[in-house]
TORPA-4810 file (N, C-alpha, C, O; in nm, 3 decimals):
<nodes>
NODE_1_0.085_-0.119_0.000_0.000_0.000_0.000_0.089_0.124_0.000_0.193_0.126_0.065_M
NODE_2_0.047_0.228_-0.073_0.123_0.352_-0.079_0.050_0.465_-0.006_-0.073_0.467_0.001_N
NODE_3_0.128_0.557_0.047_0.072_0.672_0.117_0.128_0.797_0.050_0.235_0.794_-0.011_Y
NODE_4_0.055_0.907_0.062_0.100_1.033_0.004_0.087_1.144_0.108_-0.018_1.162_0.169_S
NODE_5_0.198_1.218_0.128_0.198_1.335_0.215_0.242_1.453_0.130_0.359_1.462_0.092_I
NODE_6_0.151_1.540_0.100_0.183_1.648_0.007_0.210_1.588_-0.130_0.128_1.515_-0.184_G
NODE_7_0.328_1.621_-0.186_0.367_1.566_-0.316_0.461_1.448_-0.303_0.512_1.397_-0.404_N
NODE_8_0.485_1.403_-0.180_0.580_1.294_-0.157_0.504_1.165_-0.134_0.413_1.160_-0.051_V
NODE_9_0.540_1.061_-0.207_0.476_0.932_-0.192_0.567_0.836_-0.115_0.688_0.831_-0.139_K
NODE_10_0.508_0.762_-0.022_0.582_0.668_0.060_0.520_0.528_0.043_0.399_0.513_0.031_Y
NODE_11_0.607_0.429_0.042_0.558_0.292_0.053_0.528_0.265_0.199_0.568_0.343_0.285_S
NODE_12_0.457_0.157_0.229_0.421_0.127_0.368_0.544_0.111_0.457_0.545_0.168_0.566_E
NODE_13_0.649_0.034_0.417_0.767_0.023_0.503_0.835_0.157_0.526_0.880_0.186_0.638_P
NODE_14_0.844_0.241_0.420_0.908_0.372_0.436_0.829_0.460_0.531_0.887_0.531_0.613_A
NODE_15_0.697_0.456_0.520_0.611_0.533_0.609_0.633_0.490_0.754_0.643_0.573_0.844_M
NODE_16_0.639_0.358_0.774_0.661_0.306_0.909_0.794_0.353_0.964_0.802_0.393_1.081_H
NODE_17_0.898_0.349_0.883_1.031_0.392_0.927_1.031_0.540_0.963_1.088_0.579_1.065_T
NODE_18_0.968_0.622_0.880_0.965_0.766_0.905_0.888_0.799_1.033_0.933_0.881_1.113_T
NODE_19_0.773_0.735_1.051_0.695_0.759_1.172_0.770_0.713_1.296_0.768_0.780_1.399_L
NODE_20_0.837_0.598_1.286_0.916_0.548_1.399_1.026_0.647_1.434_1.051_0.675_1.552_T
NODE_21_1.091_0.700_1.332_1.199_0.797_1.353_1.146_0.923_1.419_1.206_0.973_1.515_L
NODE_22_1.035_0.975_1.369_0.977_1.097_1.425_0.939_1.076_1.571_0.968_1.160_1.656_V
NODE_23_0.872_0.964_1.600_0.833_0.934_1.738_0.956_0.925_1.829_0.955_0.975_1.941_V
NODE_24_1.062_0.860_1.778_1.183_0.845_1.858_1.250_0.980_1.884_1.296_1.005_1.996_M
NODE_25_1.257_1.065_1.784_1.315_1.197_1.802_1.236_1.280_1.904_1.294_1.345_1.991_L
NODE_26_1.105_1.275_1.892_1.019_1.347_1.986_1.039_1.294_2.128_1.044_1.371_2.223_V
NODE_27_1.050_1.160_2.142_1.068_1.099_2.274_1.200_1.143_2.336_1.206_1.174_2.455_A
NODE_28_1.308_1.144_2.255_1.438_1.186_2.308_1.435_1.332_2.351_1.487_1.367_2.457_V
NODE_29_1.374_1.416_2.271_1.365_1.558_2.306_1.281_1.579_2.431_1.312_1.663_2.515_L
NODE_30_1.174_1.501_2.444_1.089_1.512_2.564_1.166_1.467_2.688_1.160_1.533_2.792_A
NODE_31_1.236_1.355_2.678_1.315_1.307_2.791_1.425_1.407_2.828_1.453_1.428_2.945_L
NODE_32_1.485_1.467_2.728_1.589_1.567_2.753_1.531_1.689_2.825_1.594_1.743_2.916_S
NODE_33_1.412_1.731_2.784_1.347_1.843_2.851_1.314_1.812_2.995_1.333_1.897_3.083_G
NODE_34_1.265_1.692_3.021_1.235_1.650_3.158_1.363_1.646_3.242_1.365_1.690_3.357_I
NODE_35_1.469_1.591_3.183_1.597_1.582_3.254_1.652_1.721_3.285_1.704_1.744_3.394_F
NODE_36_1.641_1.812_3.189_1.689_1.949_3.212_1.613_2.015_3.326_1.674_2.080_3.412_M
NODE_37_1.482_1.998_3.328_1.402_2.056_3.435_1.437_1.995_3.570_1.448_2.066_3.670_S
NODE_38_1.457_1.864_3.572_1.491_1.795_3.697_1.626_1.840_3.749_1.642_1.865_3.869_A
NODE_39_1.724_1.851_3.660_1.858_1.894_3.702_1.858_2.040_3.746_1.930_2.078_3.839_M
NODE_40_1.777_2.121_3.680_1.766_2.261_3.720_1.709_2.275_3.859_1.755_2.357_3.938_G
NODE_41_1.607_2.195_3.890_1.545_2.200_4.022_1.638_2.144_4.129_1.649_2.200_4.238_A
NODE_42_1.706_2.034_4.096_1.793_1.972_4.196_1.917_2.058_4.225_1.965_2.062_4.338_F
NODE_43_1.967_2.127_4.123_2.088_2.207_4.138_2.073_2.318_4.241_2.172_2.360_4.301_A
NODE_44_1.950_2.367_4.262_1.930_2.475_4.359_1.883_2.420_4.494_1.850_2.498_4.584_V
NODE_45_1.880_2.289_4.508_1.841_2.229_4.635_1.955_2.242_4.736_2.070_2.264_4.697_S
NODE_46_1.923_2.228_4.863_2.024_2.239_4.968_2.129_2.129_4.954_2.247_2.153_4.978_E
NODE_47_2.086_2.010_4.916_2.181_1.898_4.899_2.285_1.930_4.793_2.404_1.910_4.816_T
NODE_48_2.242_1.979_4.680_2.334_2.011_4.572_2.423_2.130_4.607_2.543_2.128_4.580_A
NODE_49_2.365_2.232_4.668_2.444_2.350_4.705_2.552_2.316_4.807_2.662_2.370_4.802_R
NODE_50_2.520_2.226_4.899_2.614_2.191_5.004_2.736_2.116_4.948_2.847_2.132_4.999_R
NODE_51_2.716_2.037_4.844_2.825_1.957_4.790_2.901_2.025_4.677_3.010_1.982_4.640_Q
NODE_52_2.844_2.130_4.621_2.909_2.198_4.509_3.030_2.276_4.558_3.023_2.346_4.659_R
NODE_53_3.142_2.262_4.487_3.267_2.327_4.530_3.290_2.462_4.463_3.366_2.544_4.517_T
NODE_54_3.230_2.487_4.351_3.254_2.613_4.281_3.176_2.727_4.348_3.084_2.703_4.427_R
NODE_55_3.214_2.849_4.316_3.140_2.967_4.360_3.074_3.030_4.238_3.140_3.056_4.137_K
NODE_56_2.944_3.054_4.248_2.871_3.110_4.135_2.918_3.252_4.102_2.945_3.333_4.191_D
NODE_57_2.926_3.278_3.972_2.964_3.410_3.923_2.861_3.452_3.817_2.883_3.434_3.698_K
NODE_58_2.749_3.509_3.863_2.644_3.550_3.768_2.697_3.650_3.667_2.778_3.737_3.700_P
NODE_59_2.652_3.637_3.544_2.697_3.727_3.438_2.600_3.842_3.420_2.481_3.821_3.396_S
NODE_60_2.651_3.963_3.432_2.568_4.081_3.411_2.547_4.108_3.263_2.466_4.193_3.225_S
NODE_61_2.621_4.037_3.177_2.614_4.059_3.033_2.496_3.985_2.969_2.457_4.016_2.857_R
NODE_62_2.440_3.890_3.040_2.334_3.807_2.982_2.201_3.840_3.051_2.182_3.806_3.168_V
NODE_63_2.112_3.904_2.980_1.980_3.935_3.034_1.886_3.817_3.014_1.914_3.727_2.934_T
NODE_64_1.776_3.816_3.087_1.679_3.708_3.073_1.622_3.704_2.931_1.602_3.596_2.875_R
NODE_65_1.597_3.821_2.875_1.542_3.827_2.740_1.641_3.771_2.638_1.602_3.697_2.548_A
NODE_66_1.769_3.807_2.653_1.872_3.756_2.561_1.887_3.605_2.576_1.905_3.534_2.477_A
NODE_67_1.880_3.558_2.699_1.891_3.414_2.725_1.773_3.341_2.660_1.791_3.236_2.598_H
NODE_68_1.654_3.396_2.674_1.535_3.333_2.615_1.545_3.331_2.463_1.511_3.230_2.401_R
NODE_69_1.589_3.440_2.402_1.603_3.444_2.255_1.705_3.340_2.208_1.684_3.273_2.107_R
NODE_70_1.814_3.327_2.281_1.918_3.231_2.244_1.866_3.088_2.255_1.894_3.004_2.170_A
NODE_71_1.790_3.060_2.361_1.734_2.926_2.379_1.639_2.890_2.266_1.641_2.778_2.215_R
NODE_72_1.557_2.986_2.226_1.462_2.962_2.118_1.535_2.938_1.987_1.506_2.842_1.915_I
NODE_73_1.632_3.025_1.956_1.707_3.011_1.830_1.784_2.879_1.827_1.784_2.809_1.726_A
NODE_74_1.848_2.847_1.938_1.926_2.724_1.946_1.836_2.601_1.930_1.872_2.506_1.861_N
NODE_75_1.719_2.604_1.993_1.626_2.492_1.984_1.575_2.473_1.842_1.562_2.360_1.795_S
NODE_76_1.546_2.583_1.773_1.497_2.576_1.635_1.604_2.515_1.544_1.575_2.428_1.462_I
NODE_77_1.728_2.562_1.559_1.837_2.512_1.474_1.864_2.364_1.498_1.870_2.286_1.404_V
NODE_78_1.879_2.326_1.625_1.913_2.187_1.656_1.800_2.092_1.619_1.824_1.987_1.560_S
NODE_79_1.676_2.128_1.655_1.562_2.043_1.623_1.542_2.031_1.473_1.516_1.923_1.421_T
NODE_80_1.555_2.143_1.404_1.540_2.142_1.258_1.642_2.052_1.191_1.610_1.979_1.098_G
NODE_81_1.768_2.059_1.238_1.872_1.976_1.180_1.848_1.828_1.207_1.860_1.745_1.117_L
NODE_82_1.814_1.795_1.331_1.793_1.654_1.365_1.677_1.595_1.285_1.688_1.485_1.231_F
NODE_83_1.567_1.666_1.279_1.452_1.615_1.204_1.480_1.616_1.054_1.457_1.517_0.985_F
NODE_84_1.529_1.729_1.004_1.549_1.742_0.860_1.650_1.645_0.803_1.623_1.577_0.704_G
NODE_85_1.766_1.637_0.866_1.874_1.551_0.814_1.840_1.403_0.828_1.858_1.326_0.734_V
NODE_86_1.792_1.363_0.945_1.765_1.220_0.965_1.651_1.170_0.877_1.656_1.057_0.829_T
NODE_87_1.549_1.252_0.855_1.439_1.209_0.769_1.483_1.209_0.622_1.452_1.116_0.548_I
NODE_88_1.554_1.313_0.581_1.595_1.323_0.441_1.697_1.216_0.404_1.696_1.166_0.292_A
NODE_89_1.785_1.180_0.497_1.892_1.085_0.468_1.877_0.955_0.547_1.976_0.889_0.578_F
NODE_90_1.754_0.918_0.578_1.732_0.801_0.664_1.785_0.672_0.600_1.831_0.583_0.671_R
NODE_91_1.779_0.661_0.466_1.827_0.539_0.402_1.980_0.530_0.405_2.036_0.421_0.397_T
NODE_92_2.046_0.645_0.417_2.194_0.646_0.428_2.238_0.627_0.572_2.340_0.563_0.598_R
NODE_93_2.163_0.681_0.664_2.203_0.677_0.804_2.167_0.546_0.874_2.240_0.499_0.960_L
NODE_94_2.052_0.488_0.836_1.997_0.376_0.914_1.991_0.247_0.833_1.957_0.246_0.715_F
NODE_95_2.025_0.139_0.901_2.017_0.006_0.840_1.871_-0.035_0.824_1.783_0.016_0.894_A
NODE_96_1.847_-0.127_0.732_1.711_-0.171_0.706_1.649_-0.240_0.826_1.528_-0.228_0.850_A
NODE_97_1.732_-0.312_0.903_1.684_-0.380_1.021_1.770_-0.342_1.141_1.890_-0.320_1.128_Q
NODE_98_1.705_-0.334_1.256_1.780_-0.301_1.376_1.855_-0.424_1.426_1.802_-0.535_1.422_D
NODE_99_1.979_-0.405_1.475_2.057_-0.516_1.527_2.009_-0.557_1.666_1.913_-0.500_1.719_P
NODE_100_2.076_-0.657_1.724_2.042_-0.698_1.858_2.087_-0.596_1.961_2.142_-0.492_1.926_G
NODE_101_2.062_-0.626_2.088_2.089_-0.531_2.196_2.237_-0.495_2.204_2.272_-0.378_2.213_V
NODE_102_2.324_-0.596_2.200_2.468_-0.569_2.215_2.521_-0.484_2.100_2.599_-0.391_2.122_L
NODE_103_2.479_-0.516_1.979_2.527_-0.437_1.865_2.467_-0.297_1.868_2.532_-0.201_1.826_R
NODE_104_2.345_-0.283_1.916_2.284_-0.150_1.930_2.369_-0.063_2.022_2.398_0.052_1.990_T
NODE_105_2.409_-0.120_2.135_2.494_-0.046_2.229_2.630_-0.015_2.165_2.683_0.095_2.180_I
NODE_106_2.685_-0.115_2.094_2.815_-0.095_2.030_2.812_0.013_1.923_2.903_0.095_1.915_G
NODE_107_2.707_0.014_1.841_2.696_0.116_1.737_2.679_0.255_1.798_2.739_0.351_1.751_E
NODE_108_2.598_0.264_1.901_2.578_0.394_1.968_2.710_0.443_2.028_2.744_0.560_2.017_A
NODE_109_2.783_0.351_2.094_2.911_0.387_2.155_3.012_0.431_2.050_3.086_0.528_2.072_A
NODE_110_3.017_0.362_1.936_3.111_0.397_1.830_3.082_0.536_1.775_3.173_0.615_1.753_A
NODE_111_2.954_0.566_1.753_2.917_0.699_1.703_2.953_0.808_1.802_3.001_0.914_1.764_A
NODE_112_2.929_0.782_1.930_2.959_0.881_2.033_3.108_0.903_2.050_3.153_1.016_2.066_L
NODE_113_3.187_0.795_2.045_3.333_0.807_2.059_3.392_0.883_1.940_3.481_0.965_1.957_L
NODE_114_3.341_0.853_1.820_3.390_0.926_1.702_3.352_1.073_1.711_3.432_1.160_1.680_L
NODE_115_3.229_1.100_1.753_3.185_1.238_1.771_3.274_1.310_1.873_3.318_1.422_1.848_Y
NODE_116_3.300_1.247_1.986_3.378_1.311_2.092_3.520_1.339_2.045_3.579_1.441_2.083_D
NODE_117_3.576_1.249_1.965_3.709_1.271_1.908_3.708_1.394_1.817_3.795_1.481_1.828_F
NODE_118_3.610_1.400_1.727_3.600_1.515_1.638_3.568_1.643_1.712_3.620_1.749_1.679_G
NODE_119_3.480_1.633_1.814_3.442_1.752_1.889_3.560_1.810_1.967_3.569_1.931_1.984_Y
NODE_120_3.649_1.723_2.014_3.767_1.772_2.086_3.844_1.871_1.998_3.879_1.980_2.043_Y
NODE_121_3.868_1.833_1.873_3.946_1.919_1.783_3.865_2.041_1.740_3.920_2.150_1.729_F
NODE_122_3.736_2.023_1.714_3.651_2.137_1.681_3.649_2.238_1.795_3.662_2.358_1.773_L
NODE_123_3.631_2.188_1.915_3.621_2.273_2.033_3.754_2.343_2.062_3.758_2.464_2.086_H
NODE_124_3.862_2.265_2.060_3.992_2.321_2.097_4.049_2.415_1.991_4.093_2.526_2.024_R
NODE_125_4.047_2.373_1.866_4.120_2.447_1.763_4.033_2.544_1.683_4.086_2.636_1.620_F
NODE_126_3.902_2.526_1.685_3.814_2.621_1.615_3.750_2.717_1.714_3.762_2.839_1.701_V
NODE_127_3.681_2.662_1.815_3.609_2.747_1.910_3.702_2.818_2.008_3.664_2.919_2.067_F
NODE_128_3.823_2.765_2.027_3.917_2.830_2.118_4.045_2.874_2.050_4.130_2.938_2.113_H
NODE_129_4.062_2.841_1.921_4.188_2.872_1.856_4.179_2.974_1.744_4.273_3.051_1.723_G
NODE_130_4.068_2.975_1.672_4.050_3.065_1.558_3.966_3.184_1.604_3.869_3.168_1.678_V
NODE_131_4.002_3.303_1.559_3.934_3.424_1.608_3.784_3.420_1.582_3.705_3.456_1.669_S
NODE_132_3.745_3.376_1.462_3.602_3.368_1.430_3.533_3.268_1.524_3.425_3.297_1.575_F
NODE_133_3.595_3.153_1.545_3.538_3.053_1.634_3.533_3.100_1.778_3.436_3.072_1.850_G
NODE_134_3.635_3.172_1.821_3.638_3.224_1.958_3.524_3.323_1.982_3.463_3.324_2.088_R
NODE_135_3.497_3.406_1.882_3.388_3.504_1.898_3.253_3.432_1.910_3.167_3.472_1.988_R
NODE_136_3.236_3.328_1.832_3.112_3.251_1.839_3.100_3.182_1.975_2.995_3.186_2.038_I
NODE_137_3.208_3.118_2.018_3.205_3.038_2.140_3.202_3.126_2.265_3.153_3.083_2.370_H
NODE_138_3.254_3.248_2.255_3.251_3.340_2.369_3.107_3.370_2.411_3.082_3.405_2.526_A
NODE_139_3.015_3.358_2.317_2.873_3.376_2.346_2.832_3.279_2.457_2.766_3.319_2.553_F
NODE_140_2.869_3.154_2.444_2.837_3.052_2.545_2.921_3.072_2.671_2.873_3.051_2.782_H
NODE_141_3.047_3.112_2.654_3.137_3.129_2.768_3.103_3.251_2.853_3.158_3.267_2.962_H
NODE_142_3.015_3.337_2.805_2.975_3.450_2.888_2.901_3.402_3.013_2.886_3.476_3.110_S
NODE_143_2.855_3.277_3.010_2.801_3.212_3.131_2.918_3.149_3.203_2.967_3.044_3.161_I
NODE_144_2.964_3.211_3.311_3.084_3.163_3.380_3.057_3.040_3.466_3.142_2.951_3.475_R
NODE_145_2.941_3.035_3.528_2.906_2.920_3.614_2.771_2.866_3.567_2.667_2.909_3.616_T
NODE_146_2.772_2.774_3.472_2.648_2.731_3.406_2.560_2.639_3.490_2.606_2.570_3.581_P
NODE_147_2.433_2.643_3.457_2.334_2.548_3.507_2.273_2.477_3.384_2.303_2.513_3.270_Y
NODE_148_2.189_2.378_3.409_2.140_2.293_3.301_2.081_2.371_3.185_2.108_2.341_3.069_A
NODE_149_2.001_2.472_3.215_1.934_2.547_3.109_2.033_2.624_3.023_2.003_2.660_2.909_I
NODE_150_2.154_2.651_3.078_2.255_2.724_3.002_2.316_2.640_2.891_2.390_2.692_2.808_D
NODE_151_2.286_2.510_2.890_2.332_2.427_2.778_2.266_2.471_2.648_2.314_2.437_2.540_S
NODE_152_2.157_2.548_2.657_2.089_2.600_2.539_2.132_2.741_2.503_2.092_2.795_2.400_L
NODE_153_2.215_2.802_2.588_2.264_2.937_2.559_2.390_2.924_2.473_2.502_2.938_2.521_Y
NODE_154_2.368_2.897_2.346_2.476_2.870_2.251_2.447_2.946_2.122_2.331_2.959_2.081_V
NODE_155_2.551_2.996_2.060_2.533_3.063_1.931_2.481_2.962_1.828_2.530_2.850_1.824_H
NODE_156_2.382_3.000_1.746_2.327_2.906_1.648_2.430_2.844_1.554_2.415_2.729_1.513_P
NODE_157_2.535_2.919_1.521_2.640_2.863_1.434_2.712_2.750_1.505_2.740_2.647_1.444_V
NODE_158_2.742_2.769_1.633_2.807_2.663_1.710_2.716_2.541_1.721_2.762_2.427_1.711_E
NODE_159_2.588_2.566_1.742_2.492_2.456_1.748_2.491_2.377_1.618_2.495_2.254_1.619_T
NODE_160_2.485_2.448_1.505_2.482_2.381_1.375_2.607_2.298_1.352_2.598_2.187_1.299_A
NODE_161_2.722_2.349_1.391_2.847_2.275_1.372_2.851_2.151_1.462_2.894_2.044_1.418_L
NODE_162_2.806_2.165_1.587_2.807_2.052_1.678_2.711_1.943_1.637_2.747_1.825_1.636_G
NODE_163_2.589_1.981_1.602_2.490_1.883_1.557_2.534_1.819_1.425_2.519_1.699_1.406_V
NODE_164_2.589_1.901_1.336_2.640_1.848_1.209_2.749_1.746_1.230_2.753_1.644_1.161_G
NODE_165_2.838_1.772_1.325_2.946_1.677_1.356_2.888_1.547_1.410_2.934_1.439_1.373_L
NODE_166_2.789_1.556_1.497_2.728_1.436_1.553_2.663_1.353_1.442_2.682_1.231_1.437_F
NODE_167_2.588_1.416_1.354_2.521_1.345_1.245_2.623_1.288_1.147_2.603_1.179_1.093_L
NODE_168_2.732_1.361_1.123_2.838_1.309_1.035_2.903_1.186_1.096_2.938_1.092_1.025_A
NODE_169_2.920_1.187_1.229_2.979_1.071_1.297_2.889_0.949_1.283_2.938_0.837_1.263_S
NODE_170_2.759_0.970_1.294_2.663_0.860_1.274_2.674_0.807_1.132_2.672_0.686_1.111_V
NODE_171_2.685_0.897_1.034_2.694_0.855_0.894_2.822_0.776_0.868_2.820_0.679_0.793_A
NODE_172_2.932_0.817_0.929_3.061_0.748_0.909_3.055_0.607_0.969_3.102_0.512_0.907_I
NODE_173_3.000_0.595_1.086_2.988_0.463_1.151_2.883_0.379_1.078_2.897_0.257_1.068_V
NODE_174_2.780_0.443_1.028_2.662_0.376_0.972_2.682_0.314_0.836_2.791_0.313_0.780_G
NODE_175_2.569_0.262_0.785_2.435_0.276_0.845_2.421_0.194_0.973_2.464_0.079_0.980_P
NODE_176_2.359_0.254_1.072_2.338_0.188_1.200_2.188_0.168_1.222_2.105_0.223_1.150_I
NODE_177_2.155_0.087_1.323_2.015_0.066_1.354_1.952_0.195_1.403_2.018_0.279_1.464_G
NODE_178_1.825_0.211_1.376_1.756_0.332_1.418_1.756_0.347_1.569_1.766_0.459_1.621_M
NODE_179_1.745_0.235_1.640_1.747_0.243_1.785_1.888_0.270_1.837_1.905_0.327_1.945_Y
NODE_180_1.989_0.230_1.760_2.127_0.267_1.795_2.142_0.418_1.790_2.203_0.479_1.878_S
NODE_181_2.084_0.477_1.685_2.088_0.623_1.674_2.011_0.688_1.788_2.058_0.785_1.848_F
NODE_182_1.893_0.634_1.819_1.814_0.690_1.928_1.889_0.688_2.060_1.884_0.784_2.136_G
NODE_183_1.961_0.578_2.086_2.039_0.567_2.209_2.153_0.668_2.209_2.176_0.736_2.309_L
NODE_184_2.224_0.679_2.096_2.334_0.776_2.086_2.283_0.919_2.102_2.345_1.000_2.171_A
NODE_185_2.171_0.949_2.039_2.112_1.083_2.048_2.072_1.114_2.192_2.092_1.226_2.239_F
NODE_186_2.015_1.017_2.262_1.974_1.038_2.400_2.094_1.065_2.489_2.093_1.160_2.569_L
NODE_187_2.199_0.983_2.477_2.320_1.003_2.558_2.384_1.138_2.525_2.424_1.212_2.615_V
NODE_188_2.393_1.170_2.397_2.448_1.298_2.352_2.374_1.415_2.416_2.436_1.510_2.463_Y
NODE_189_2.241_1.408_2.418_2.161_1.516_2.473_2.174_1.525_2.625_2.192_1.634_2.680_S
NODE_190_2.165_1.410_2.692_2.169_1.409_2.838_2.306_1.451_2.891_2.315_1.523_2.990_L
NODE_191_2.412_1.406_2.825_2.548_1.444_2.868_2.568_1.594_2.855_2.625_1.657_2.943_I
NODE_192_2.520_1.650_2.745_2.535_1.795_2.725_2.462_1.874_2.833_2.510_1.978_2.877_N
NODE_193_2.347_1.825_2.874_2.275_1.889_2.985_2.347_1.866_3.116_2.361_1.958_3.196_I
NODE_194_2.393_1.744_3.138_2.456_1.707_3.264_2.582_1.788_3.294_2.600_1.835_3.407_W
NODE_195_2.670_1.805_3.194_2.796_1.875_3.220_2.774_2.021_3.257_2.861_2.085_3.316_V
NODE_196_2.657_2.075_3.221_2.624_2.213_3.256_2.539_2.221_3.384_2.497_2.330_3.422_H
NODE_197_2.513_2.109_3.450_2.408_2.102_3.551_2.444_2.161_3.687_2.354_2.188_3.767_S
NODE_198_2.574_2.181_3.716_2.618_2.229_3.847_2.589_2.128_3.958_2.588_2.164_4.076_A
NODE_199_2.565_2.002_3.922_2.542_1.896_4.020_2.672_1.820_4.039_2.713_1.743_3.952_V
NODE_200_2.737_1.843_4.151_2.868_1.785_4.181_2.855_1.703_4.309_2.875_1.754_4.419_D
NODE_201_2.823_1.575_4.293_2.796_1.489_4.408_2.916_1.401_4.440_2.991_1.362_4.351_L
NODE_202_2.934_1.371_4.567_3.044_1.284_4.611_2.996_1.142_4.638_3.067_1.063_4.700_T
NODE_203_2.875_1.109_4.593_2.819_0.976_4.616_2.901_0.873_4.538_2.924_0.892_4.419_I
NODE_204_2.945_0.764_4.603_3.018_0.659_4.532_2.938_0.608_4.413_2.818_0.586_4.423_P
NODE_205_3.006_0.589_4.302_2.938_0.543_4.181_2.901_0.658_4.089_2.877_0.636_3.970_G
NODE_206_2.896_0.779_4.142_2.865_0.896_4.060_2.985_0.989_4.044_2.973_1.097_3.986_L
NODE_207_3.099_0.947_4.096_3.215_1.036_4.094_3.265_1.066_3.953_3.310_1.177_3.924_R
NODE_208_3.257_0.965_3.864_3.301_0.988_3.726_3.210_1.090_3.659_3.257_1.181_3.590_V
NODE_209_3.078_1.075_3.678_2.985_1.169_3.620_3.001_1.308_3.681_2.992_1.409_3.611_L
NODE_210_3.024_1.313_3.812_3.044_1.443_3.877_3.173_1.509_3.828_3.181_1.631_3.820_S
NODE_211_3.273_1.427_3.796_3.398_1.481_3.744_3.375_1.553_3.612_3.438_1.655_3.586_A
NODE_212_3.284_1.502_3.529_3.253_1.569_3.403_3.196_1.708_3.429_3.227_1.803_3.356_L
NODE_213_3.114_1.721_3.532_3.056_1.851_3.568_3.166_1.945_3.616_3.172_2.060_3.574_V
NODE_214_3.255_1.895_3.705_3.364_1.980_3.756_3.456_2.023_3.643_3.498_2.139_3.637_R
NODE_215_3.487_1.930_3.552_3.574_1.964_3.439_3.512_2.074_3.354_3.582_2.166_3.310_H
NODE_216_3.383_2.065_3.329_3.319_2.166_3.245_3.306_2.299_3.319_3.312_2.405_3.257_H
NODE_217_3.288_2.293_3.450_3.289_2.417_3.528_3.425_2.487_3.514_3.432_2.608_3.496_D
NODE_218_3.532_2.408_3.522_3.666_2.464_3.504_3.680_2.521_3.363_3.736_2.629_3.344_I
NODE_219_3.629_2.449_3.266_3.637_2.495_3.127_3.571_2.631_3.110_3.620_2.715_3.034_H
NODE_220_3.460_2.654_3.179_3.388_2.780_3.166_3.458_2.896_3.238_3.422_3.012_3.216_H
NODE_221_3.555_2.866_3.322_3.625_2.974_3.393_3.706_3.061_3.297_3.724_3.180_3.321_E
NODE_222_3.755_3.000_3.189_3.846_3.070_3.101_3.844_3.009_2.962_3.809_2.892_2.946_S
NODE_223_3.881_3.087_2.862_3.897_3.034_2.727_4.027_2.955_2.715_4.058_2.903_2.608_M
NODE_224_4.104_2.946_2.824_4.232_2.874_2.822_4.239_2.767_2.930_4.348_2.726_2.969_K
NODE_225_4.124_2.722_2.978_4.124_2.630_3.092_4.128_2.482_3.055_4.132_2.398_3.145_S
NODE_226_4.127_2.447_2.928_4.133_2.307_2.889_3.997_2.238_2.903_3.893_2.302_2.905_G
NODE_227_4.003_2.104_2.912_3.883_2.020_2.921_3.788_2.047_2.804_3.680_2.105_2.821_F
NODE_228_3.831_2.003_2.686_3.755_2.031_2.564_3.658_1.920_2.525_3.570_1.941_2.441_Y
NODE_229_3.672_1.801_2.585_3.582_1.691_2.550_3.443_1.716_2.607_3.423_1.802_2.692_C
NODE_230_3.348_1.640_2.558_3.211_1.657_2.603_3.153_1.528_2.659_3.086_1.530_2.763_N
NODE_231_3.177_1.416_2.591_3.118_1.289_2.632_3.204_1.217_2.735_3.152_1.165_2.834_V
NODE_232_3.335_1.214_2.713_3.429_1.150_2.805_3.550_1.242_2.821_3.571_1.330_2.739_T
NODE_233_3.630_1.222_2.927_3.753_1.301_2.942_3.872_1.238_2.869_3.985_1.283_2.885_P
NODE_234_3.848_1.133_2.789_3.956_1.054_2.729_4.054_1.139_2.651_4.174_1.134_2.678_L
NODE_235_4.006_1.217_2.556_4.098_1.288_2.467_4.169_1.402_2.537_4.279_1.439_2.498_W
NODE_236_4.107_1.459_2.640_4.179_1.560_2.720_4.300_1.498_2.788_4.405_1.562_2.796_D
NODE_237_4.286_1.376_2.838_4.399_1.308_2.901_4.504_1.267_2.797_4.624_1.277_2.823_H
NODE_238_4.459_1.221_2.681_4.552_1.179_2.576_4.635_1.296_2.526_4.756_1.283_2.506_V
NODE_239_4.571_1.412_2.507_4.639_1.527_2.449_4.683_1.631_2.552_4.724_1.742_2.515_F
NODE_240_4.675_1.597_2.680_4.731_1.682_2.785_4.657_1.809_2.815_4.717_1.907_2.859_G
NODE_241_4.526_1.811_2.791_4.448_1.932_2.821_4.353_1.912_2.938_4.260_1.990_2.959_T
NODE_242_4.376_1.806_3.015_4.295_1.782_3.135_4.359_1.854_3.252_4.400_1.791_3.350_A
NODE_243_4.369_1.985_3.243_4.429_2.067_3.347_4.373_2.207_3.337_4.315_2.245_3.235_K
NODE_244_4.389_2.282_3.443_4.338_2.418_3.445_4.451_2.519_3.440_4.564_2.490_3.479_R
NODE_245_4.418_2.637_3.392_4.512_2.749_3.394_4.485_2.830_3.520_4.375_2.881_3.539_T
NODE_246_4.584_2.842_3.606_4.561_2.906_3.736_4.541_3.055_3.723_4.458_3.113_3.793_E
NODE_247_4.615_3.120_3.635_4.603_3.265_3.620_4.500_3.295_3.511_4.525_3.270_3.393_Q
NODE_248_4.387_3.347_3.549_4.278_3.373_3.456_4.246_3.523_3.453_4.205_3.582_3.553_I
NODE_249_4.267_3.582_3.339_4.231_3.724_3.324_4.086_3.733_3.282_4.029_3.634_3.236_S
NODE_250_4.026_3.850_3.297_3.887_3.867_3.256_3.873_3.848_3.105_3.772_3.794_3.059_E
NODE_251_3.973_3.892_3.028_3.967_3.875_2.884_3.968_3.729_2.846_3.893_3.687_2.758_A
NODE_252_4.053_3.649_2.912_4.056_3.506_2.887_3.925_3.440_2.928_3.880_3.345_2.865_D
NODE_253_3.866_3.490_3.034_3.745_3.427_3.088_3.629_3.436_2.991_3.552_3.341_2.979_A
NODE_254_3.613_3.547_2.922_3.494_3.565_2.839_3.527_3.578_2.691_3.439_3.609_2.610_I
NODE_255_3.652_3.554_2.656_3.687_3.550_2.513_3.738_3.680_2.459_3.771_3.689_2.341_G
</nodes>
């Protein structure tokens, strides 16, 4: 049986794949929104404040209106890219059949590791090394002590480059199972929210995750503070950037 949406005709299997993809994307975005709200609420709780080691440095340069405009623009760009690219190139990105559980996890991990490798160099040498990239990234760095919602305070160009790199990583590893992509997308989204969450807990078993938050807090102190990875600290340790710069000028701090 064939279906028609506008001027585009779909076969039944293609329609099923597209609907599954759309539902999965919406589910990941919904879960990410819930997680962001939860982390935002927990970060201001007495438990979180008591264990947090950093001192907040509110930015007078970022107004509520500017923050809201940036969140809207960033959300439009990222959502548009994820929906547009994955639907348009679904036959290139996704395998015809989903693999088993172990391979699903393996494919998601491979895409994330490749993304994190590429993001390290994009972050370090473009966003912190090239003048044009520094100006774009300084927009996000104007938030010196971020919270979960500040993960959306990003210049749209930076968002497009980051999402594009993630999708390119999926394409290089792929075609992968659609659920492999969904898992990778969920981890990618949650990690990005988590590292900005200001939740630094000393609970055993969460120390590695809390370290990611501390590392990103250090990264936001200065444009020269290191810690350029996003998903894991692996490449920072490999390339010697898992360290902080002790002397931080105001110019270095905000770009």
